[in-house]
C-alpha positions in Angstrom: 44.6 -72.8 -4.5 42.1 -72.7 -1.5 44.7 -71.3 1.0 45.9 -68.6 -1.3 42.4 -67.4 -2.3 41.6 -66.9 1.4 44.5 -64.6 2.0 42.8 -61.5 0.2 39.6 -62.3 2.2 41.4 -62.5 5.6 43.5 -59.3 4.7 40.1 -57.5 3.9 38.5 -58.8 7.0 41.5 -57.4 9.0 41.3 -54.1 7.4 37.4 -54.1 8.1 38.1 -55.0 11.8 40.7 -52.3 12.1 38.3 -49.6 10.5 35.5 -50.7 12.8 37.7 -50.3 15.9 39.1 -46.9 14.7 35.5 -45.7 14.4 34.5 -46.8 17.7 37.4 -45.1 19.2 36.5 -41.9 17.2 32.9 -42.3 18.5 33.9 -42.6 22.0 36.2 -39.6 21.9 33.8 -37.4 20.0 31.0 -37.2 22.7 33.5 -35.6 25.1 34.6 -32.9 22.6 30.9 -32.5 21.9 29.9 -32.2 25.7 32.7 -29.6 26.1 31.3 -27.5 23.3 27.7 -28.2 23.6 27.0 -25.9 26.7 28.7 -23.0 25.3 26.5 -23.1 22.0 23.5 -23.8 24.2 24.3 -20.8 26.4 25.1 -18.7 23.4 21.6 -19.5 21.6 19.2 -19.5 24.7 20.7 -17.7 27.4 22.9 -14.9 26.3 20.2 -12.5 25.1 19.4 -12.1 28.8 22.2 -13.1 30.9 25.8 -12.4 31.2 28.7 -14.1 33.2 30.3 -11.4 34.8 29.0 -8.5 32.7 26.4 -7.2 35.1 22.5 -7.7 34.9 20.7 -7.4 31.5 17.2 -8.5 31.7 18.0 -11.2 33.8 20.5 -11.4 36.6 24.6 -11.8 36.0 25.0 -15.7 36.4 28.7 -15.5 37.6 29.3 -17.6 40.8 25.2 -18.2 40.6 26.0 -21.6 42.2 27.3 -19.8 45.5 24.1 -17.8 45.6 21.7 -20.8 45.3 22.3 -24.6 45.8 22.4 -26.8 42.6 19.2 -28.9 43.2 17.2 -25.5 43.4 18.9 -24.4 40.0 18.4 -27.5 38.1 14.6 -27.5 39.1 14.3 -23.7 38.2 16.0 -24.0 34.8 13.8 -27.0 33.7 10.4 -24.8 34.4 10.9 -21.4 36.0 7.0 -20.6 36.0 6.4 -23.6 37.9 8.7 -22.5 40.6 7.4 -19.0 40.6 3.9 -20.1 40.7 4.7 -22.5 43.8 5.4 -19.0 45.6 9.1 -19.6 46.0 10.6 -16.5 47.6 13.8 -16.4 45.8 12.2 -16.9 42.5 9.7 -14.2 43.1 12.3 -11.9 44.0 14.2 -12.8 40.6 10.9 -12.0 38.8 10.4 -8.5 40.7 14.3 -7.6 39.8 13.3 -8.5 36.2 10.4 -6.0 36.3 8.0 -8.8 36.2 9.5 -10.7 33.2 9.1 -14.5 33.6 12.0 -16.6 32.2 10.5 -18.9 29.7 11.0 -22.7 29.6 14.1 -23.2 27.6 14.0 -25.7 24.7 15.5 -29.1 25.3 16.2 -28.5 29.0 16.7 -31.5 30.9 18.2 -32.4 34.3 21.5 -33.4 32.6 21.7 -30.1 30.2 20.9 -28.1 33.3 23.8 -29.8 35.2 26.1 -29.3 32.1 25.0 -25.7 31.9 25.9 -25.0 35.8 29.3 -26.8 35.1 29.9 -24.4 32.5 28.8 -21.2 34.3 31.1 -22.2 37.1 34.1 -22.8 34.7 33.2 -19.4 33.0 32.9 -17.8 36.4 36.5 -18.7 37.2 38.0 -16.9 34.3 39.4 -13.6 34.4 36.8 -12.5 31.8 34.2 -15.0 30.4 33.4 -14.9 26.7 29.8 -14.2 28.1 30.5 -11.0 30.0 28.3 -9.4 27.5 28.6 -6.6 24.8 30.5 -3.4 25.7 28.5 -0.3 24.6 29.4 3.2 24.9 27.2 5.3 26.9 28.1 8.4 25.1 25.0 10.6 23.7 24.2 9.3 20.0 24.7 12.1 17.3 22.3 12.9 14.4 25.0 10.9 12.2 24.6 8.0 14.3 20.8 8.1 14.3 20.8 8.7 10.3 23.3 5.7 9.9 20.8 3.4 12.0 17.6 4.5 10.1 19.6 3.6 6.7 20.6 0.3 8.1 16.8 -0.3 9.6 15.6 0.4 6.1 17.8 -1.3 4.2 19.3 1.5 2.5 22.7 0.4 3.8 23.0 -3.4 3.3 24.0 -5.5 6.6 27.8 -6.5 5.9 26.8 -10.3 6.6 23.9 -10.4 4.2 21.0 -10.5 7.0 17.8 -8.9 6.1 17.1 -5.4 7.1 14.9 -4.7 10.3 12.0 -3.0 8.4 11.4 -6.4 6.7 9.8 -7.7 10.1 9.6 -4.7 12.6 8.4 -1.2 12.4 9.6 2.2 14.4 7.4 5.2 15.1 9.9 7.6 13.2 10.2 5.6 9.6 7.3 7.2 7.9 3.4 6.8 7.2 3.7 3.3 5.6 5.6 1.8 8.7 7.5 -1.4 8.4 6.9 -5.2 8.5 4.4 -6.7 11.0 5.9 -10.2 11.8 8.0 -8.9 14.6 6.8 -6.4 17.5 6.9 -2.7 17.1 10.4 -1.7 18.4 9.6 1.9 19.3 9.3 0.9 23.0 11.7 -2.0 23.1 14.1 0.2 25.4 11.4 0.1 28.2 10.6 -3.6 27.7 14.3 -4.7 27.8 15.8 -2.0 29.9 18.0 0.0 28.1 20.8 0.4 25.6 23.1 -2.5 26.9 19.9 -5.1 27.1 18.7 -4.1 23.4 22.4 -4.3 22.2 22.9 -7.9 23.6 19.5 -9.0 22.3 20.7 -7.7 18.7 24.1 -9.4 18.9 22.3 -12.8 20.1 18.7 -13.0 19.5 16.9 -15.6 21.4 13.6 -15.8 19.5 13.4 -18.8 17.1 12.7 -16.6 14.0 15.5 -14.3 14.6 18.1 -17.2 15.4 17.2 -18.9 12.2 17.7 -15.8 10.1 20.8 -14.6 12.0 22.8 -17.6 13.0 24.8 -17.4 9.9 24.4 -13.8 9.2 25.0 -12.0 12.8 25.4 -8.2 13.0 28.4 -6.6 13.4 29.4 -4.4 16.2 29.7 -1.2 14.0 25.9 -2.2 13.1 24.5 -2.6 16.5 25.6 1.1 17.6 23.8 3.0 15.0 20.8 0.7 15.1 20.8 1.3 18.7 20.8 4.9 18.1 17.8 4.9 15.7 15.9 2.7 18.3 16.9 5.3 21.1 15.8 8.2 19.0 12.4 6.6 18.4 11.8 5.8 22.1 13.0 9.4 23.1 10.3 10.9 20.7 7.7 8.5 22.2 5.6 7.9 19.0 4.5 4.4 18.8 4.0 3.4 15.1 0.7 4.4 14.0 -1.7 1.8 13.4 -3.0 3.9 10.3 0.1 2.7 8.5 -1.7 -0.4 7.5 -4.5 1.5 6.2 -2.3 4.1 4.3 -0.6 1.1 2.9 -3.9 -0.5 1.6 -5.3 2.9 0.3 -2.1 3.5 -1.7 -2.2 0.0 -3.2 -5.8 0.3 -4.1 -5.5 3.8 -5.4 -2.6 2.3 -7.7 -5.0 -0.7 -8.8 -7.6 1.9 -9.7 -5.3 3.8 -11.7 -3.9 0.9 -13.5 -7.4 -0.2 -14.3 -8.4 3.2 -15.6 -5.4 3.3 -17.8 -6.0 -0.3 -19.2 -9.7 0.6 -19.9 -8.7 3.7 -21.7 -6.2 1.6 -23.9 -8.5 -1.3 -24.5 -11.4 1.1 -25.5 -9.2 2.5 -28.0 -8.2 -0.7 -29.4 -11.8 -1.8 -29.4 -12.9 1.2 -31.6 -9.9 0.7 -33.9 -11.2 -2.6 -34.8 -14.9 -2.0 -34.9 -14.9 1.2 -36.9 -13.3 -0.3 -40.2 -15.8 -3.3 -39.9 -18.8 -0.8 -39.9 -17.6 1.2 -42.6 -17.0 -2.0 -44.7 -20.6 -2.9 -44.1 -21.7 0.5 -45.1 -19.9 0.2 -48.3 -21.4 -3.4 -49.1 -24.9 -2.1 -48.4 -24.4 0.7 -51.2 
């Protein structure tokens, strides 16, 4: 009986060893695929809002064939902490800052020497393609019409919902052309964003791939569509051309409107309550008068 009772146990042990070996094989194979995918995701989330690969300058330089312009050791060091390299007085780093209109590249989250080298390998590979997936957003340079501006305002204000379900811009931002109450204050006023980022293409790329942690968290799964970016650019460009920074009195107007509504509500409630109080008191007083007689 003992030999037969050991057979199921041996079979189960053999199956366990097979599953273990299979799992190890998958784990060994998975990192290679992950490493191949990771640089693209990393570039999309952290670099795409300021750089293209073969699409020309945005805020930062075009990174196509960047390793042919500067050696890898320097680039690896710069990617890990751009400000330190600039503060050291490095001539090439200061030239990059000047060309970016004084914008200092921030330290990118999770940037290590290994990540920097993998990112440079990825940029090299993308540079050799006829057209990189990160060549940037193609945006028309035609003048925007009043129809474009109106459509953009509707999207900005949430009158037309975003196709993928993202929140409207006014939830966090304001423009100088959206009225006395303005918009949200979590994000910056976008009236002058054309000046800060350097034009239509830069702002459009930012909308397509926002780099701030808050916007990434919100729009990673609900990105803007290309037919939404263009009218939003029209509304932003219209505000920039009119040159009206959102009025700081918008917050005061909002407070006064809220305070006035509260006082009106209290006045109405006071009137109703006074009538209710008298309706209870008068019968009691009359009853007492009758009893006294």
